[in-house]
LOSEMAR-533542 format. One record per residue (C-alpha): x, y, z. Coordinates in steps of 0.2 Angstrom, whole numbers, plus 5000, padded with zeros to 4 digits. Each point is the difference from the previous one (the first is absolute). Layout:
<sites>
XYZ/...
</sites>
This chain:
<sites>
504548814848/501349895009/501850014993/501649935008/501650094995/501849945002/501650094998/501749925004/501250084986/501050105013/500549995018/498250035004/498949845003/498250074998/498349934999/498350104999/498249954999/498650114994/498249965004/498950134993/500650165008/501049925014/501949964998/501049895012/501950004998/501549915006/501650094994/501749955007/501850044996/500849835000/501549984987/500249824995/498649945011/498550014987/500049814997/499749965019/498850155003/498850034986/499049855000/499650015019/499650184997/498749964987/499249875011/500050115015/499250154990/498649884993/499749935017/499950175007/498450044990/499449825000/500049974981/500949864989/501050034984/498549934990/499050155005/501150124992/499650094984/501850014995/501849985005/501250144995/501950005001/501550124997/500849924985/501650095001/501350064996/501049975016/501049875008/500049844990/499449885014/498850135007/499150024984/499849814998/499349985017/498550124997/499749934983/500149825006/498950035015/498750094989/500049864988/499749875013/498750105009/499050034984/500249824994/499449935017/498650135002/499550014982/500150195000/500750124987/501750085001/500550184998/501850054996/500750175005/501750084997/501050025016/500650174993/498250054998/499649955018/501450125006/499250144990/498349965008/500850005017/500850174997/498250074995/499249925016/501350075012/500550174992/498750044987/501350004986/499149984983/501649984990/501349885006/501649924993/500349845009/501749925001/500549845009/501949955002/500349864988/501749965006/501549994987/500050184999/498350024993/498250055004/498349944995/498950164997/498450074992/499050165000/498250015005/498550125002/498549985011/498450014989/498350065005/499649835008/501450025011/501049864992/501850014994/500250004981/501749974991/500750154991/501849934999/500149824996/500949895013/501849964996/501749955008/501550114996/501550085008/499350155011/500750144988/499049934986/498350025008/498850074987/499450175004/498150044999/499350104986/499450125014/501550065008/499250135011/500449995019/498549905006/500749825001/500349895015/501349875001/499749845009/501049845003/501649935006/500950044984/500050185006/500949955015/501349894992/500450124986/499550165008/501450114992/499749944982/498150015001/500150175007/501150064986/498849914988/498350045007/500350145013/499350144990/498349924998/499849925018/499150095014/500349865012/500849835001/499549865012/501649894998/499449875013/498349964992/499649824998/498549934991/498549965011/498649874996/498850135006/500450104984/499749854989/498150015005/499450164991/500949944984/499349835001/498350055005/499950114984/500749864989/498749885008/498650114996/500650014982/500149814999/501950014997/500549855010/501349874993/500149824998/501049895011/501349974986/500250184997/500550045018/501850024996/501350105010/500850154992/501950025002/500450124986/501749924999/500149894984/501349885008/498849965015/498549994990/500749874989/500549895015/498250005006/498550024989/498749945012/499650015019/499949845010/499149985017/
</sites>
């Protein structure tokens, strides 16, 4: 199985390639440099293992939510690669990628993820790691003011918090969620490596998407209306 993963929805510009059990990554914190960096990163990582895009089984990407431009970059590149190489696409929530990363790094099986959405709001969702070690959504992803974040049905103190929303709105989110959180990683950023286990599971199940369905997710209606498709 050969899957290329892209994640550019936040300050992190991230590319990962899985070839069977081997994973190669290039992950950089590079605000506002994604446009210049990500394509050379993709070319370098493919050259490193000596394969071409047409040899991939799928291209996976973080579909957002996140920064408007960053979300469009990953979507557009994934579309372009899939079109040129004639390979299927896999779309993964950036909030789910954060939860998968919290599990990989800290073993946390229940995770509330929150990304600073600016304008006094956060993008958030809640996830639980299933028996296949993949994050599954328990609280649907939304955008709202921090003190309106939905609490999980299970309010026992066994949840992790991950994402920049916990740094930007630490006091409000602590008041809202502090009684259920055992730890918070407020500088966590999505990593393309954490797209791979989710994408691999979806690929095995045949849950790929058509080119025209590879759309960015903004969660804000006013942004979604301005851009209904991704261009590369």
